[in-house]
N, C-alpha and C positions, 0 to 999 in steps of 0.2 A: 403971566406967561403960561401957556399950555405945554405940558410935558407929554411926550410920547412914551407909552408903556409897551415894551416888547413882550408879547405873549408867547411867541415861539419863533424859531428860525428854521430855514431849510433852503433847498435849491429848487429853482424853476427849471433850469437846464444844466445838465452836466454832460460833458463830452463822454460818450459811451465807450470809446476806445482811444484814449489819449496817447497811448504808446504806439499807435499805428498812424494817426493823422491829427493834425491841429484843427480843432473846431472850437471857437470861442464865441460866447454870446456878449453882445454889446447893446447899449442904448435901450434898456428895458423900459416898458411902459405898462402900467396896470390900470384896469377899470373894473369896478364892481357893479354888476347889473342889479336892477331892483329885486330880482329873485334870489340874490346872494351869490350867484356864480361870479367868479373872478376871471377876467380875460387878461392875458399877458402877450405883448408883442416884443420882439427883440430881433436884432440883426445877428445872424450867425455867419461866421467866415473864418478864414485862416488867421487874420491879424487885424489890428485896429483899423487900418486903412486899406485892407486887401480888396482887390477887385471882385472877389467872389462873395461879398456880403449880400445876403438875401433876407427878406422879412419873413419871420415865422410867427405863428399864433399858437398858443396853448391855453388850456382852461383848467380851473379847479372848481369842484362842486362842494368842497369841504373846507372852506376858509383858508385855502393855500397849503394845507397839509400834504396833498398829493396833486400832481399835475399831469395832464395828458401829454402824449408825445407831441413835440412841436411839429406843426404842419406848415409847409411853405405857402404863403398867401398868394403870391403871384409867380407862376412858373411858366412863363411864355418864352418860346424860342426867340432869342434876340439876335439881330443882325450885327450889333456892336456890343462889346462888353459893357455892362453896367453894374454898379453896386446900388443897394437899396437901403433906405432908412425910413422909419415911420414912428408915429405916436398914436395912441388912442386915449380917449377921455370920455367921461359922461358929462353931457351938457343938458341940464334939465332932465327930461325923460328920454333922451336920445343918445346913442353911442356915436361919437364923432371920431374921425380919423384923418390923419394927413400922412401921406406917403410920398417919397421922392426917389427918383432914380438919378444916378450920376453917371455921365458918360466916362467910361474908363478905358478909352481907346489906348491910352498910354498906361498899360497895365503895371509897369514898373515904377510909376510915379504915384505919390500919395494924392489924397484929395486936396491938400492945401498947396499944391505947386502952382 
């Protein structure tokens, strides 16, 4: 059995002003590029199934000790409310991703209704 050895811990994202507004990160995904850079994607929104979930990307050049500010990946004006979810991974020598948008016209209903 292979054991995982924890070398260090830290945060990729932390709500900068939690006393003013609710911003939580969900569904993290990590991929390490051949040059050592680590990419992380996550959905950031008010709550686990909130309609304002958007996909963000940040990166680390020092093995995850420090992270860039998250940047929204897809920020297009939308005619209907949508929440976003995504994953990244390394497949061979390429970065692969899958992203989804969910129609959230019923803003007060969760995704599993």
